[in-house]
C-alpha positions, 0 to 999 in steps of 0.5 A: 605758528597755527595749530597746524605748524604753519607760519603765517606772515602778515603785512608790516608797514615795510612789506609790500609783497601781495602774497602775504594773505593769499593761498596759492590759488589767489584765495584768502588763506583759510588760516588767516581768515579764521584768525581775523573771524576770531579777533572779530569775535573777540573784539581784538582790536590790537590784531585788527589794526596791526594785520587788517587795517594795514592791508592794501585796499584791494586785499582788504576788499578780498578779505571782506568778500571772504568773511561771513555777512555779519563778520563784514559788518562788525570788522568795519564797525570795530575798525572805525576810522581805521577802515579804509573805505576805499576797499569798498570800491573793490567788492560786489555792489551787494556787499558794499550796500550791505555794509554801508546800510549798517553804517551811520551817515556821519561815519560815511561822510567822514570817510568819503571826505578822505577819498578821491572824488572817483572813489567817492562817487562809485560808493555814493552812486549806489546809496538811496537818494535820501542817504546820499543827500544827508552824506553830501550835506555833511561835507565841505562846500567845494567837495560837495559841489565836485561830487554833485557835479560827477553824480549828475552825469549819466551812469556808466559815463566818463563823467561818473568815472572821472576824478575831480581833482586835477592840477590846472594852470594858466598858459602865462605862468612860468615853469618855476611858478608851476613847480612852486605851486605843485610844492605849496598847494595842499589841495592837489591829487596824490598822484598825476602825471599831466598838468592841464592848461586852462583859460580864465573860463576854464576852457581847456588849452592843452597839457604839459606832461611832468617830464617836460616840466622837469626838463625845462628851465624855470623861466620858460612859459608854460604856453611855449612847452604845452601841447594840444590836448591829447583826445579830450574825453567828453563827460557824457561819453560812455565809459566803454568808448572812453576806454577804447580811446585810451586803448587806441592812443596808449593814454595814461590819463585824459582830460574830461571836458563838458559840452563847452570844452571846459575842463571838469576832471581827469580820467586815469588809467587805473579807472580805465582798467577797471572799466575794461574789466567790468565791461568784459565781465558784463558782456560774458554775463550777458551772453549767458543770459544773466544780466548784472548778476553777482556772486553775492546776490541772493538766491531770489535775486539771481533767479529773477535775473535769469527767469525772463530769458529762460521764459524766451528760451522755452517759447523758442523750444516749443517752436522747435518742438512743434517742428518735430511734431510735423514729422511724427509719423516719419519718426515713428517709422524710422527710430534712428531719426530720433536718436540722431536729432540731437546731434544735428541741433546740438552741432549747429547750436555750438557753431552758432554760439561760436559765431555769435561770441565773435560777433558780439565782442566785435561790436563791443570793441567797434571792430565790426561796422558798416564798412566791413560787416559784409566781408565778415558775414562772407567769411562766417558763411564760408567758415559755416560751409566748410565746417559743415562739409567736414562734420557732415562727412564725419557724422554721415560715415559714422551714422551710416556704419551705425545703423547699417543704412547709407541713406541715413548717413547721407540725410544727416550729412546733408542736414548737418551742412545746412544747419552749420551754414545756418548757424554761422549766417545766424550767428552774425546777422542776428547780433548785427540786426539787434544792434542795429535796432538798438537792442543789446546783442550781448543779452538777446542773441543767444536765445534767437541763435539757439532757436534758429539752429534747433528749428533749422536742424530739425526741419532740415533733417526730418524734412530731408528724411521725409522726402527721401524715403517717400520717394524711395 
């Protein structure tokens, strides 16, 4: 019981409930975090081993993120060999680096040796080259070769994400030999759902699902029950493209092959789920112009990641301001124009953002390509026209009554129609153009779409007003 009388449940080996340390909103319970903090301060190893070391890796990762920086390092040091290094794959990169930088390389090497290769690579890839080499040098030869091979593949590729532990057998083995091999061999993955069939050069020939193995008589040859490999993943393939293959064909695992078709690893659904989440977060962050920023980043790091696109936005804002300056005399004569200008620009900006978001996501998922681009452009243009008519009429009526001037209402209604149409067209054409020239539309589209809607909105509204009142 806590001082407030609240009963705290902590995980026991037989308790698999994920709610033990979580509050209703999904965060780490304040009282549990306080108990852990007190145990760290008191160096209470018994409490930490009983109630922290037993946590699932994802729970331990959440707890680490909830602790203060000095508490995180102290916790890892106190637990020593009892600390599950896999938990570091569940935290922000900045927190992971902060922790490993304070650990001796010998301790990291000992922990790395107990991890699956994909988790080991995830931790090693962010370390300095010297530290990484020193850690790898302390690992057994076979493990060192596996990890080096994975680290040699490009960042964010399937080769970086793959697990190098897999089960592979020759086609002439019987089912009985394969089963005996899986029972007797100690150096196999902890869990797997497929057995890969290879020739003497490790070229991939096919796969056999475990359920097929269990349903087949022992004397049957593997080559008789294997099937051609379902969509092998090239090791150089981008991890996002690999995730799309999993999604399209409902895969649980897939072989990863090198340029010669030789089996080098396996990509599993748990890794793909992480990729999908990371890519979705990355796209969302880039749409906001904040790049790879994480919550654990310092003020300086966060500011540095945001400044570049804010500077570009400042330049486009000056362009919009220069458009306004062209109609300074008209604004001085008709004050209502200054009041209504932000409405035209703001509505256009929001409409452009909607189209841009849909377009960028469609490009990321490969749903938008050269074959359907024109149809989607026409659809978005139609949406822009329809919305422009609806909101143009609405704001026109409101502005006409507000300023008791039907001319003002008509001008802003027409300007709204023009800008909503421009926003829709710009919202799809700008990402398409940026993607065509090799730029990342998720990062750079927002600034340019905003510039288009601001400039078009101001020019249309003030230009129409100047022309209308000059001829009337």
